[in-house]
TITOR-389715 format. One line per 10 residues: number of its first residue (from 1); for each residue x, y, z of C-alpha. Coordinates in steps of 0.02 Angstrom, whole numbers, plus 50000, padded with zeros to 5 digits. Example, Ala and Ser with C-alpha at 12.3 -4.5 7.8 and 13.67 -1.06 7.14 Angstrom:
# residues 2
1 = 50615/49775/50390; 50684/49947/50357;
# end
This chain:
# residues 306
1 = 49495/50980/50971; 49458/51148/50891; 49484/51144/50703; 49619/51262/50639; 49545/51409/50545; 49691/51503/50469; 49863/51485/50395; 49968/51328/50377; 49867/51231/50507; 49711/51251/50401;
11 = 49806/51203/50244; 49874/51047/50331; 49699/50997/50384; 49627/51024/50210; 49767/50921/50133; 49741/50777/50254; 49554/50777/50232; 49587/50766/50045; 49695/50613/50069; 49559/50533/50175;
21 = 49437/50560/50032; 49556/50472/49911; 49569/50316/50019; 49381/50311/50053; 49338/50323/49867; 49470/50206/49797; 49493/50062/49919; 49359/49963/50010; 49475/49838/50094; 49618/49956/50136;
31 = 49499/50093/50189; 49399/49979/50304; 49555/49904/50382; 49629/50077/50413; 49479/50120/50522; 49550/50002/50652; 49704/50113/50670; 49721/50247/50801; 49676/50422/50740; 49859/50473/50719;
41 = 49907/50317/50623; 49749/50322/50517; 49792/50497/50456; 49970/50446/50411; 49910/50291/50318; 49786/50394/50217; 49923/50517/50170; 50034/50375/50108; 49894/50288/50014; 49838/50446/49925;
51 = 50008/50484/49850; 50032/50303/49797; 49860/50304/49716; 49883/50463/49614; 50051/50400/49551; 49968/50239/49497; 49829/50336/49411; 49958/50431/49310; 50032/50268/49249; 49878/50176/49187;
61 = 49720/50258/49247; 49631/50423/49215; 49785/50505/49139; 49780/50383/48994; 49591/50395/48980; 49611/50584/48969; 49716/50559/48813; 49891/50584/48884; 50023/50490/48787; 50162/50384/48859;
71 = 50292/50522/48863; 50170/50646/48939; 50131/50523/49079; 50316/50488/49105; 50347/50675/49121; 50203/50692/49245; 50271/50550/49350; 50444/50628/49349; 50370/50795/49402; 50271/50713/49542;
81 = 50429/50633/49609; 50523/50799/49606; 50377/50887/49690; 50369/50751/49823; 50554/50763/49867; 50547/50952/49871; 50393/50950/49983; 50477/50832/50106; 50626/50951/50112; 50523/51111/50122;
91 = 50369/51056/50219; 50252/51128/50087; 50176/51087/49918; 50042/51171/49814; 49979/50994/49776; 49871/50949/49926; 49902/50761/49914; 50090/50788/49902; 50083/50911/50047; 49994/50786/50159;
101 = 50115/50648/50111; 50263/50762/50150; 50191/50802/50321; 50182/50616/50360; 50357/50583/50290; 50431/50723/50395; 50338/50671/50553; 50383/50486/50540; 50560/50504/50473; 50570/50436/50296;
111 = 50620/50514/50132; 50695/50475/49963; 50765/50307/50022; 50585/50246/50008; 50507/50364/49881; 50638/50339/49745; 50616/50149/49733; 50428/50177/49728; 50436/50298/49581; 50561/50184/49492;
121 = 50434/50043/49497; 50296/50158/49436; 50404/50203/49286; 50432/50019/49254; 50246/50000/49220; 50259/50126/49079; 50367/50000/48985; 50264/49839/48998; 50386/49703/48947; 50412/49534/49026;
131 = 50507/49532/49192; 50652/49422/49239; 50676/49365/49420; 50789/49510/49471; 50678/49639/49389; 50525/49569/49475; 50610/49575/49645; 50658/49757/49616; 50484/49799/49554; 50397/49721/49704;
141 = 50516/49807/49822; 50477/49977/49748; 50292/49955/49716; 50243/49866/49877; 50378/49832/50004; 50428/50014/50024; 50245/50062/50048; 50240/49937/50191; 50398/50015/50261; 50321/50189/50249;
151 = 50170/50128/50347; 50285/50046/50473; 50367/50214/50506; 50194/50280/50548; 50157/50130/50658; 50317/50149/50759; 50317/50339/50774; 50368/50389/50949; 50437/50220/51001; 50614/50209/51070;
161 = 50748/50139/50955; 50769/49950/50956; 50876/49880/50816; 50825/49698/50837; 50640/49741/50846; 50652/49858/50697; 50736/49723/50593; 50596/49599/50633; 50459/49724/50597; 50540/49782/50434;
171 = 50554/49601/50376; 50370/49575/50415; 50320/49736/50325; 50419/49689/50169; 50342/49515/50161; 50166/49581/50191; 50186/49710/50053; 50256/49577/49937; 50109/49461/49974; 49983/49598/49937;
181 = 50068/49637/49771; 50080/49456/49715; 49898/49424/49759; 49851/49576/49654; 49956/49509/49509; 49853/49350/49510; 49681/49427/49536; 49715/49561/49403; 49791/49439/49280; 49662/49473/49144;
191 = 49675/49662/49148; 49865/49666/49166; 49895/49543/49024; 49755/49576/48901; 49730/49763/48925; 49902/49825/48980; 50018/49694/48903; 50106/49655/49069; 50180/49487/49115; 50242/49500/49293;
201 = 50283/49317/49330; 50445/49262/49243; 50430/49108/49133; 50240/49101/49148; 50122/49133/49003; 49963/49208/49080; 49860/49142/48934; 49910/48964/48979; 49931/48970/49167; 49933/48793/49235;
211 = 49867/48731/49402; 50045/48685/49452; 50107/48860/49413; 49963/48939/49506; 49996/48827/49657; 50180/48873/49657; 50139/49059/49653; 50014/49041/49794; 50137/48939/49898; 50257/49086/49884;
221 = 50119/49209/49933; 50070/49103/50083; 50252/49099/50139; 50255/49290/50134; 50093/49296/50233; 50161/49173/50362; 50320/49273/50390; 50222/49436/50403; 50097/49357/50521; 50232/49308/50645;
231 = 50265/49490/50694; 50087/49557/50698; 50062/49518/50885; 50214/49626/50923; 50151/49781/50834; 50091/49935/50929; 49909/49940/50980; 49878/50090/50865; 49898/49981/50711; 49898/49798/50763;
241 = 49715/49760/50730; 49716/49851/50564; 49868/49752/50504; 49787/49591/50565; 49630/49635/50467; 49726/49671/50307; 49824/49509/50330; 49661/49412/50353; 49582/49491/50199; 49727/49445/50086;
251 = 49740/49271/50163; 49557/49248/50116; 49596/49309/49940; 49737/49183/49928; 49619/49044/49980; 49491/49097/49849; 49625/49103/49714; 49672/48923/49759; 49492/48870/49735; 49476/48960/49569;
261 = 49532/48858/49417; 49688/48931/49337; 49597/48938/49170; 49467/49057/49244; 49589/49189/49307; 49591/49271/49136; 49402/49290/49140; 49359/49332/49321; 49429/49447/49454; 49427/49353/49619;
271 = 49367/49452/49769; 49311/49425/49948; 49123/49453/49967; 49075/49602/50074; 48993/49499/50213; 49154/49398/50233; 49258/49558/50232; 49151/49631/50370; 49165/49470/50471; 49355/49469/50456;
281 = 49363/49652/50506; 49249/49621/50655; 49359/49478/50712; 49514/49586/50698; 49429/49729/50789; 49384/49612/50932; 49557/49534/50941; 49642/49539/51111; 49815/49494/51047; 49951/49563/51159;
291 = 50077/49690/51101; 50164/49850/51156; 50060/50005/51177; 50083/50137/51044; 50183/50286/51104; 50093/50451/51082; 50141/50559/50934; 50243/50714/50967; 50093/50820/50920; 49910/50783/50882;
301 = 49849/50777/50703; 49673/50814/50642; 49555/50668/50625; 49510/50619/50448; 49366/50516/50385; 49438/50348/50328;
# end
């Protein structure tokens, strides 16, 4: 395919290549898994990831390191949300990451019903107080489940409507997103609690996490992973192996968290060694699980390096 050289087509390509750079620099696991997607899906996933990442960096990353205070970061997050909604409506943003995200949102059919809960959860992290059960459910929905639902829109682009199928797939996407978030809560326990003052799990003191509490949390995570895993064989071929790889990576993380003493989670960040990651990805890439073929997108999109 000849690369666009002028006008909006060139701008679209530059924006999407920028999003691909974000995912390749920030996420080893997510970036590697996304390589198993079809070209069209891979571009959409990078667009979604890049916006999510820059919002997260406003909350507790480089923005704070640059000396921005709490209210300045809150204002930046508010402005990013406004810019995102306007870009989805207009089809254009002067922010390349927002522009790419808007192109994916417009192409796959989602909007503020998913972006607003996401930004609400990001704001919640600017006020790090202890969560109750309802607040945690709302936070996980906005910070993780809706991201899974955004990706699902990309996965199912071009498929005919099927209410029963969509309900199953959405349930799987929500549970997979929730599992990813809860695993990250546990593996980032030290940084979240000691550096950022966050206590995500209601009724649990991170400084005195017991083995029984850890086991209960991991049982809940494994339930989410089981529910999500039930629908993976149904997913379109353009994403199925990538989702299976991500599921396998976080299942391996859950297993490692079980083997790590609760008392050590405030001193170590559990991870899957690179050789094991590559093995899991290779297994997913070689999987022959059956599922429906992915319908072609309405129009081709430029390939991006994932």
